[in-house]
C-alpha positions in Angstrom: -10.3 37.7 4.6 -10.7 36.4 8.1 -10.6 32.8 7.0 -7.4 33.4 5.1 -5.8 35.2 8.0 -6.8 32.6 10.5 -5.6 29.8 8.2 -2.3 31.6 7.7 -1.8 32.0 11.4 -2.9 28.4 12.4 -1.4 26.4 9.5 2.2 26.7 10.7 1.2 25.5 14.2 -1.5 22.9 13.4 -0.9 22.0 9.8 -2.9 23.1 6.8 -5.6 20.4 7.0 -6.4 20.9 10.7 -6.3 24.7 10.3 -8.8 24.6 7.5 -11.1 22.3 9.4 -11.0 24.5 12.6 -11.4 27.8 10.9 -14.2 26.7 8.7 -16.1 25.0 11.5 -15.8 28.0 13.8 -17.0 30.4 11.1 -19.8 28.0 10.1 -20.9 28.0 13.8 -20.7 31.8 14.1 -23.0 32.1 11.1 -25.7 30.4 13.2 -25.4 32.8 16.2 -28.9 34.1 15.7 -30.3 30.7 16.6 -28.6 30.5 20.0 -25.6 29.1 21.6 -26.7 25.5 21.2 -27.0 26.0 17.4 -23.6 27.6 17.3 -22.0 24.5 18.9 -24.0 22.1 16.7 -23.2 24.0 13.6 -19.6 24.3 14.5 -19.2 20.5 14.9 -21.1 20.0 11.7 -18.9 22.5 10.0 -15.8 20.5 11.1 -17.4 17.4 9.5 -18.3 19.2 6.3 -14.8 20.5 5.8 -13.4 17.1 6.6 -15.6 15.6 3.9 -14.6 18.2 1.4 -10.9 17.7 2.1 -11.1 13.9 1.9 -13.1 13.7 -1.3 -12.0 17.0 -2.9 -15.5 17.6 -4.1 -18.0 20.2 -2.8 -21.0 18.1 -3.8 -20.9 15.8 -0.8 -20.8 18.5 1.9 -23.6 20.3 0.0 -25.7 17.1 -0.1 -25.0 16.5 3.6 -26.1 20.0 4.5 -29.2 19.7 2.5 -30.2 16.4 4.2 -29.5 17.7 7.7 -31.6 20.9 6.9 -34.4 18.7 5.5 -34.4 16.5 8.6 -34.3 19.4 11.0 -36.9 21.6 9.3 -39.2 18.9 8.0 -41.7 19.4 10.8 -40.9 23.0 11.8 -43.9 25.3 12.1 -44.4 27.7 9.3 -44.5 31.4 10.4 -47.1 33.6 9.1 
């Protein structure tokens, strides 16, 4: 609902493509709030890139693969809790 509303409000001003990229990136960043402000900014920038890839290639597989590879690189050496 929020994505649709934000897109509807921003698209007339910024254009459909830029509105989608901005809204998706900001929401992607917000989902990472529990990891701290640095993670929010990094995730937001990454969210912009993922939506850009999706729009350019019209295929969700590339952003999914990119997200997987980034997670793999970031968490490869992360300590295991427990």
